[in-house]
N, C-alpha and C positions, 0 to 999 in steps of 0.2 A: 135197803128197802124198808127197814123197820121204821126209819125216821120219817118216811113220806106219809102223807095223808092217804087214807083209803080212797078218797074221792078222786085222787090224781094218779091212780095206778092205770097203766095203759091197757092191761089185759086182765080181765076178771078171772081169777083162778078157778072159780066154780063153773064157769061156762067155757073155759078155754079148750076143754077136751071135746066138746060138742060143736064148737064153732070152727069152720074151715079157716085155714091160714090166710086165704085170699080175702076173707070177709072180716078181718080184724078191724075194729073201729077205734080210731084214735080220738080221745076226748079233747076238751078244750086246752088242757095242759099237755102240750105235745112232748113226746119222748122219742129220742133217737138212740137206739141200742147200738153201741159201738163195740165190736168184738175185735180184739187184736189177735196176735199170733196164737195165743192159747186162751183157754177159758178162764184161767186164773188172772189174766191181765185184762179181762173185759170190764168195762165200766158203763155206767148209765149216765148220759148227759141229759139234764132236765131243762127244757126250754120253758121259762116262765113267761107269762103274758107281758111283763115289763121288758123282756128281751125281744119280743116279737116285731117291734118296729124296725129292727135291723134287717129283717128279711122281707118286709113289705115294701116292694119297690115298684115304681112305674116301669113302663116299657123302656128298656135299656138299649143303647145303640150297639152294644156288643152282642146282644141276643135279640135279633129282629123278631123272632117268633114268640117271644115271651110276653104273655099278657099280664097285666097288673092284677094283684089280688084285690077283689072288691073291698072298698073301704068299710062298708057296713058289715062285712063278714070277718073283718080282722078282729084280733083279740084286744087291740089297744085303741079302738075307735074313740073312746072317751078321752084319751090322752093324746090323740094324734095332732090336734092343732098346735099345741105347745112344742112338741117334738119336731113337727114339720117346720115351724118357724126357726127352731134351733138349727136344723139341718141346712136351711137356706142361708142363715147367717154364717155358719161354719163353712159352707161351700164357697163363700166369697173369700175366705182366708186361705183355702187350700190352693195348692199350686206353688211352683217355684217363685222365688223372689224376682228373678230376672224376667219372669213372664207376667208380673203384676200381682202375685199372691203374697202370702206371708210365710210360706213354707210349712203350713199345717198339713197334717196327714188327711188324706181324703177318706173319711170314714165310710162313705158309701162303697168305695173300692176295697177298703180294708175288710169290711164285713163280707164282701163278696169273696175275697180271698180266703176268709175263714170258712165260708160255706163250701168252697171248692175243696177244702181239706177232707170233708166227709165224702165228697164225690171220689176223691182219690183213693180213699179206703175201700169204697165199694168196688172200684176197678182193680186195685192191687190185692184185695182180699176177698175174692168172690165166694169163698167157702165160709165166710163169717156168718153169724146168725143174722146180723142186720142186713147184709147183702141178700141173703136167701129170702128174708121177709119182704124186702122191697121188690125183689125180682118176681116173687109169686103174685104180688099185687099189681105192679105197674108195668113190668116188661117180661111176662112169662115166655114169650115167643121171640124175643129180640134181645139185643144187648143194651146196656145202660146208655151208651153214647148215641144210639139210634132211636131212642124213645122220644116221642114228642110230648109236649105239655098240653094236656087237655083242659078245657074249661071247668070240668067237674073234678079236677084233681084236688088233693088235699093241700093244706097249707104247708105241710112238711115237704111234699113232693115239689111244689112250686119253688120252695127255697132251695132245694137241691138242684133243680134245673137252672135256676138263676145263677148258682155258683158254677155249674158245669160249663156255662158259656165261657167263663174265664179260663177254666182248665183246658178246654179244647184247643185254645190258641197256643198251648205249649206242649201238647202231647204228640209224641212221635213213636213210630214203630221201630223196635230193634229187631233186625232181621236174624232169624234162626234158620229154619228150612224154607221160609217164604210162602208157606201154604195158606196162611191166614191174612196176608196183606195183598190188597188189590193194587195193581200197578198205577192206574190212573186216578183212582178214587181216594185212596188212603194217603196219610201223611207219613212218609218214611225217608225222605231225603234230608240231609243236613243243610237245609236252606231256610233262612229266617222267614218268618211271617206265614208262609204257605206250607212249606215242607212237602210240596207236591211236584209232580212232573209237569214241566212246561211244554214239552214237545207235543205235537199233534198226535192223535190216536192212530197208530199203525197196527198195533197188535189188537187182539180181541178186547172188547170193552170190559169183560169180566176176567181178564187174564190176571194171574197172581205173580208175585215175584219169584215163585218157585220155577216158573217157566224160563226165567233168565239165569238159572243156576244149572250147571252141568251135573251129571251123576257123580262126578268126582268131588263135588262140593266147592267149586270155584265159579266165578262169574263167566258167563258165555260172552266173551268179549266181542266176537264177530256179530252176534245177534244184537248186542247192545249198541254197537256202532251203527248198525243198519236201522235201528228203530228209534233212536233218540238223537237230539242235537248234541253239540259239543259240550255245552254246559252241563246238561243232564248226564251225559256219558261220564264225564270226569267225576261228578258227585257219586254216581252209582259204583264206579270202579274203586272209589276211595273207601267204600264201606267194607269193613271186615266181615267175614263169614265164619260161622261156628263149624268146627270140625266134628262136633258131637251130634249133629242133626237135632238141635234143640228147637223148641217151639218159639214162635214169635211172641213178643210181649211189648206192652206199652211202657214208656218211660217219659219223665218230665225233662224237656230239652234244656231248661235253664238252670239245672243243678248238675254238678259233676257226678254225683252218685245216682242220678236219675230219679230220685224220690221228690215228690212235690213238697214244697214248704210255703208257708204263708208269706215269708219275706220275698222269695223269688216270684211268687204269683202277684204280689202287690206291685213289685217293680216292673214286671212285664205289662201289667195293666196301665201303670203310669206312663210307660214309654209309648203305649198305643194312644193314650189321651194326648200326649205331647205331639204326636204325629198329626192328629186331627187338628190341633191348634185351638185348645180351649181358651187360653188367655191371649194368645197373639203369636206372631212369628218370631224368629230368632233375632230379627233386626230391632225389635222393641226391647230386647234385653239390655242394649247399651243405654237406652233411654231410662229404664227403671234403675239401672245401677248408678245414676247420677247422684242419688242421695243415700243409697244403702251403705256405702263405704265411708260415709262422713263420720267424723268423730264428734258426734253430738248425742244428746239424750235420746233414748228410744222413744219416748213419748212425742218428741218433735218429729221423728221419722214417721211414726204412726199417724200423726195428724197430716203430714204431707202426703202420705199414702192414701188416706181417706179423701184428701182434697183432689188428688189426681184421678180418683174414681168418681168424683162428685158425690161423695157420701157424707160430707159434713152437713149438719142440720141447719142450713140456711133457710130463710123464710120461703124462698121459691121452692126448695125441695120439700119442706114440710107441707106447704100448700098443695103441692102435687101429690102428696101421700094422703090427702083428704083431711088434713088438720085445718080447722077453721081459724086461719091466721092470714094476715095481709102478706102478700108476696113482695111488698116494697121493703127497701132497706130500712132497718129501724134507726139508723144514724142520720142518713140524709133525706129519706122519704121522697126520693126522686126517681130512682130506677129500681128495676127488679134485682133482688139480692141473690145473684148467682155466686158460684164459688170464686170466680175471678173478680167479681165486684166486691165481695166481702174481704178478700185478701189483698187486693191491689187497686181496683178501679173506683173505690168509693171516694167522693170528693172530700170527705173528712180526713183522708190520708194525704192530701196534697202537701200540707205543711210538713208532715214527717218526711215525705219523699224529697222535698226540696232541701231540707236540712241535712240529708244523708247523701254523701257522694256515691255510695253504692247503688242507691235507687234512683238517682237523678239521670235524666236523659233517656229513660225507657218509657215508651208510649204504651197506653192501654188499648188493647184490641179485644173487643167483647167476644168475637167469634173464635178466639184462640183458647184451647184447653189449658188447664193448669199444668198438666204434664209437659206439653210442648213449651209452655212458658218457662218452666223450670229448666228444661234442657237448653233453651235459648239463653236463659239467664246465666247458666253455668259456663257457657262458652265465653261470656264477656268478663268473668271474674276469675280470680285465683281460687284455690281450694279453701283457703282460710276466709277469704271474703265471701265465698258462697255459703260457708257454714254460718257466718254471722247473719247473712241474709235469710237463711232458713229459720234461724232463731227469731228474726224480726217478723217473718210471716206467722210463726206460731204465736208470738206475743200479740200481733195484730188481732188474731182470732180470739185470744183470751181477753184482750181489751174490748172487743166487740161484745162478748158475753158479759163482761163486768158492767158495761154501760147499760145493756139491755136489762139486766137484773138489778140495776140501781146500786152497784157496788163502786166504791171509790177506785178509780183506775189511774194509771200513770198518764202523764201528759205526753203529747206527741213528741216533744223535744227530748224527753227522757228515755224513750223506747230504744233508740240506737245505742245510747250509752249503757243502758241496762243490758242489752243483748251482748255487747262486747264483754262486760264483766261476767255475765252469765256463762258464756262459753269458756272464759279463762278460768273460772272456778271449776268447771267440769274437767279441764285438763290438769 
């Protein structure tokens, strides 16, 4: 604490004795006191304003009730535009390759998994100093999982609630004596996604799991068969019971030891996003794999990937983005320069297509996407011929840029020969 500035201390030592604990004011540099099993292992995590963008998030589909932090009230409002544009660009690269991404880590989900770590420490260590401070301020009469996020809540609390939404999807009760677990409301069955009872309510709505256990410490099999369907009955009877009358406690379902980890939290969030279908269905995986496994340069694959997403800077795309430029093709000046036109349909490429047996006989269709065009093109050729064709598409785009910027380019007759030698040198 000696190395920190005096202006960034969370609690003023001179006034801490007279200020109630529930009225402690956190200043602009937020601090989260993390207390582990003992006081000697406690540490102070300092949240700098440059780190604040990780927790300033809009309404997220995993937490419907979470409101976004006002942009004017955030600590990084002067730097938000650049970082926001960076997150948008990086979001395009996240996702599996078979679904149209580049395999990059989803930073939004990863930061949420990091925030869920602090929530897990509050739940697993309720006697820690950080948990006591937060409870006295935000949930004095309820539990951490039942507390709602109010509009007047601090930036720190909004960040914790944001991470709690991910944690709640993997929390499950381990049955001890069953007195703390509601039968129909809580998550306690070893069933993925919901962990809850699917049977209609026959018992009392506020009944606990303790009512399903006999005084001998075993399951009341007769009552369970009468109250639940067959699937729920098998899951309930498969749960082991403690012979020591221990208390119920929460654990993380996706770890063998029951302790939450950032890795398992991130993976559970990714599986949920894949179920929603961010990038596409499983049937599109075969389409995207048409060029990921090719033995060509990575820069060629990246250009093809951008072309399949219509992200290469053609005149039509640049004009659509507000750039003052003509949307016509800079080579033929006849048609709109779309992705398909620039890589295949331009009249200036007819001489090259007629001289190459790989490209001859294929008609141009303007309404076909470049991804569908590649898939259809791959079915016509062998793997080696398709690799040469991908090099040709990449070289056609380079040729277009060279001519636009008045650089000496290859002749159309030399492109096919150059592509064959280019791929042979790579191998």
